[in-house]
N, C-alpha and C positions, 0 to 999 in steps of 0.2 A: 244383235244390234243393241247397243247400250247408249243411253243418253248421259253424257258426262259434262262436267263444267270444269274449267281451269283458267289459268292466267297467271299474271305476275302479282305476287304478294310482297308487301313490305313487312318485314319481321323485326321487331324490336325485342332484344333479349337483355335482361339485367346482367351486368358483369361486376364481379367483386374479386379483387386479388388480395389475399391476406398479407402478401409481402409489401404491397403498396398501401394498404389500409384505406382510410377515408370512408365516404358514404356509399361508394359504388356509383355506377352509371349505366346507361343503356347504350348498347351498340346496335346499329341498324344493318340489316342484311336484305338482299333482294333475291327471291326465288321464283322460278317459273314452275308452277305446279300444274301438271296436265289434268289430273282428276282429283279434285278436292274432296270428293265423297269417299275416296279410298286412301286418302293421305292423312295420317294422324299428326298431331303436334310432335309426337316422338319422332316420327319420320322426318319432320321438318328439322328438328334439332340434330338428328343424325346426319342429314344432308349438309347442314351448316358446318358441323364438326369435320366432316370428311372432305367437303368441297371448298370451304372458305376459311375456317378458323379452327384448327386442331386443338387450340388451348381451351375451348369451351367445355365446361364441366357440368354434368348433370347425372342423376341416378336413373337406372332402369334395370329390369331383370326379365320378368316373365313375358311382357308385351301383350298379355291377355287379361288385364284388369284383375289380377289375382294377388300380386305381391305387394302392391301399394308403394313401391319404391319411387315412382315417377310423379308423385303428388306435387303440384305447383299451382301458381295463380295465372290463369290464362284469360286475358282481357278482363281482368278484375274479378274473376270468379274461380274459386278453387276447383280443381279437377285432376284426373289422371291424364298425363300426356298421351298414353297409349290408347285411351278410350275416347279422347276428344278429337274429332275430325276437323280439318280446316274448314269444311263446309258448314260446321256449326256456327262459324263466325260469318256475319253478313258478307256477301261477295264484294270484293274490292276494299273492304275495311282493313286497316292495319292490324296486325297480330302482335300483341304484347305478351311477353312471358317473363314472370318474375318468381322468386322463391316464396315459399309459404310464409305467412305472417307469424309473429310471436315466437319464432325460432332463431337462434344465432346462425348467421350465414357463415359457412365454412369457405366456400368458393362458388362464385356464380350462382347456379340454381341449387347447389347442394347445401342443405341445412343440417344443423346438429339436432338429432332427434332425442338426445339424452333427457332433456326436460320432459318430453312427452312420455317416455317409458318410465321415468322416475315416478311420475304421478300415476301412471298405469299400475306400477307395483304397489304404490301406497293404497290402492283400492282393493288389495288382496285378490288379484285376478285369477287365482288358481282354485281348482275344485278340491274340496276336502270332504270326503264322504261322512255322512252323519252316522252310518252304521257300517261296520266291516262285514263284507259278504264275499263269498267266492263265486256267486252266480251273477251273471250280467243283469242289469236292470231292464225291465220291460217297459218301454215307453211307447204308448200308442200314438201314432201320428195325428190322430184326431182329438187327442186329449186337450182339455182346456189349458192346462199348464203349458203344453207345447205350443199351442196357438198364441198364448201370451208372449212367450219368448220369441217365436216366429223367426223372422229374418235377422234379428239382432245378433245372432251368433255368427253371421257372415262377415263381421267387421274384419278388415285387413290391416288396420292400424296404419293407414296412410297419412293421417294427421290433417286431412282436409277440413274436418269438422272443427278442430281446435283453431286452425288458421282463420276460419270464418267467424269464430265466436268473439264478439267484442268484449265479453266479460272476462275472457282469458287475459286481456290486456289490463283490465281494471282491478282484478282480484288475483294477487300473486299465488294465494293458496288454493285457488279454484282447481278442482280435479280435472275439469274439462269434460266435454261430451263423450269422448271415446272411453275414458276410464269409467265414467258413470254408466255408460251403456254396458260395458263388460260386467260391472258390479250388478246391474239389473238382471242380466242373464243368470247369474248365480243366486241372487236373492230370490228370484222367482222359481228356483229349482228346489223342490221339496226334499231332494236327496242330499243337499249340501248341509254341512255341519257347522259352518261359520256365519250363520245368519246374523247374530247379535254383533259379533266383532266387525263384520263387513258393513253392516248398517251404521254402526258407530263411526266408521272411517269416512263414509261418503255422504251422510245425511246433510251435514253442514253445507257442503258444496252445492247441494240441490237448491238452496235458497239464494245462491249467487246467480242462478239462471234467471233471465228476464223474458223467457219464452219468445225469443225473436225468430226462431225457426231457421236461423242461418245454417246450423249444423244439418238439419233435415234437408234443407234445400240443396246443399252441395255434395252430400254423401254419394259416392259412385256406386254404392251397393244398395241404395234406396232405404237405408236404415234411418229411423227417426230417433235421433238422440234426445229430442225434446220429449217424446213419448216415454223413453226410458227414465228420464229424470222425474217426470210426473208420476210414473209408476212407483218409483222409490218413495216418493212422498205419500202415495197411497198406502204402501206397505207400512210406512211409519204410523199412519193413522190407525192401522189395524193392530200393530204389534207393540208399539212403545207404550208402556204403562203410564197412566196419569198419576200425578202425585196429589192425592186428596188434600193433604195438609197445606200444600202450596196454594191450591185453588181456594181453599177456605180462607186463608190469610189475606189473599189479594182481592177476593170478590166481596162486594157489599151484599148485605142481605137483600134478597129479592123474594117476591111472592112466588109460591109454588105454581109453576105454569100449568095451565089446563090442558095443553097438548104439546106434542114434541116440537112443533114449529115455534111455539112461544118460548120454549126452553132454549132453543137454539138462538133465537134473537136476543133473549135476555143475557145469556152467557157471553155471546159474541160482543154485544154492546157494552157490557160492564167490564170486560176483561181486555178488550183489544188495545186499550190505551195504557194498560199496566204491564205489558210484557212484550218482548220482541216477537217477530213473526214465527220463528221456529218454535219457541216455547208455547205460543198460542196454539199452533197446529198440533204439536205433539201431546200437550196436556189436555186441552179443552176438546180437540177433535176426537180423541179416543173416547172420551166420555159420551160424546154424542153418537158414537157408532151404535151403541145399544138401543138407541131410539130410532135407528134407521135414517139418521140425518147426517151421516159423515160426509156425503157428497154435497151437502149444503154449506158446510163450513168453509169460509174463505171465498165464497162466491166463485170467482174466476178459477182459482186453483182447483176447487171441487169439480168444476165442469171440465177442466182441461185434461185431467187424467182418465176420463172415461171415454173409451172408444178411440178412434184414430185422432191424431193430433192435427191432421190437415183434412180439409174437405176434399172429396174425390174430384179430380180434375174433370171438368165437363168434356163430354165427347164431341168431336168436331168432324164435319165432313169436309175434306180437303181435296181440291181439284188436283188430279195427277197428270192427266194428258188427254188429248182428244183420242177417241177410240180409233179413228181412222189412221192415226199415226203409229198405232201398235200393230206390228205385223202378225198375221196369223201363222201359227206353226213355230213361233220363236219365243224366247224369253227375253223381255225387255227390262232393263234397269232404269228406273225413273227416280229422280230426286224430287221430293216434296218439301215445301217450306210452309211453316205455319207458326202462329204465335200462341203460347200457352201461359197460363198463370199458375204458379206454384206458391201457395201461401200468399205472401205479400209481394212476390216478385213476378214480373212479366219477362219472358225471354223468347227469343227466336229459336225455333227448332228446325233442323234439316235432317231428313231421314231418307233412306233408300228403300224403294219398293221393287220387288222382283215380280213382274207381271208375266204369267204364263198364259198364252192364248192359243188354244187348239180348237178350231172350228167355232162353235158357239160357246164353248166353255172358257171361262176366265177365272184364274186363281191369282190372288195378290198375296205374296209371301213377304214376311218381314226378313230383312237382309242380315239377321243376326242368328248365330248358331244357338241352339237350345242347350248346348253344353256349358259354355262359359261366355256366351255373348260375342264370340269372335265374328268377324265379317264373313259373310257367305257370298259367293259369286257363282254365276252359271257358267259351266264348262260345256260349250256347244259341241265340241269334238267328242267328249265322252257322254254327252247327254245326261248330265247330272249336276246337282248343286254341290259345291265343294266348300268346306270350311278352311279358312286361311291358316289355321294353326295346328289343330289336333287330328287331322286326317279324317274328319267327319265328312260323310257324303250322304246326299239325299236324292231320291229319284224325282222325276218330273212332277209328281204329286206331293212332294215334300216328305215322303216317307224315308226313315233312316235305312240306309243300305250298307253303311260302313262307319267304323269309328265309334267314339264314346257318347255321342248325343243320346240323351235318355228318351227323347220324344220327337215327333215330326216337327218340321218348321212351323212356326206360328204364322197365322194368316190375318190379314186385314179384312174386315167386312167392307164390301164395296157396293156401289150401284152405278148405273149408267144413266145420265141425264142429258138429253139433247146432244148426243154424240160425245159427251165428256165422261171420262171415268173418274169417279170420286171414291176415296177411301176414308174409312172412319178411324180416327186416332183419338188418343186420350186414355 
């Protein structure tokens, strides 16, 4: 028994025909969607193309959030069409789909990614070993360096971060969050031999960033481009050498500070007005590192690159369903809706919970495969959970019994309050 929701949705899709030119326009379509929790925006576009308008153009390939081909703007926010369910948009609200920002439009939702990859190449995105060796490098999963790089290597170059970044519009030479994130993964790798060259290529772009967190907010792989940019600035503080003769020429004579904090205040106060931000950080900041005050230079900048760029989202208890409505001996699919705040933005979230109830035992599973995040459904005939894409299968307790998933299904913490089942999210 599954609880589903559906109905008629109005879909507005941006259309542009290069043979006609102009500014483009939106066409409206109407679709009857039976279950919005299992229908993606990519499914919507495919239905429109097959059932109503075969001239509609858009890109897609893998359908499992891995290739990045189907990046587009959905109701004003960048995302992957194959990852965004219709249920993520408030029920009954019109769905609008348009191409990514800051890219030339080729046709309809298809954009020219050449400017993206050109800037990507300018950041020297390839690995160049510092030392030639015939033996593979040993990298411990728990090493500090690996933890610093973390999920940043999962970038799929979908362009969503660039589309969301307002600075990409105002600064033509700005490398953009994706290229800077890639540069960060290599700059933080002690095995790489192009540190100086790569840092010289990307450092200037780091100061075009205004720490808006837009790139962090929209990344389908949960990568923080903002963190990568601030990390590069941190590396600059550590590794770019100060020029003593320049500092002496531009700095008025000051009394010898009695402590490190006084020295920081004196240097910052006397020099901030005489040089641009990049020069100040690179020349003065490095000098302060020896006094253990590098994190104090620049105030907000110093604080921004330490630790996560965003506060952890508060955990919430969300009502799922009344316990009496969940049959014993079955697996019930329940849709939950809640509001969450990411950085500066508040958004509505719709998720599916797979509730297994056998006697007094209740287990609440997340409806996403632990392999690639594909959708998981309960197959009552086979008595197992099945992944929609890669042949993954899990038993009634969420344990892997087939396919590539590396671990059991993730679970929601839950509690029962006055006959209501609540799950913890966040």
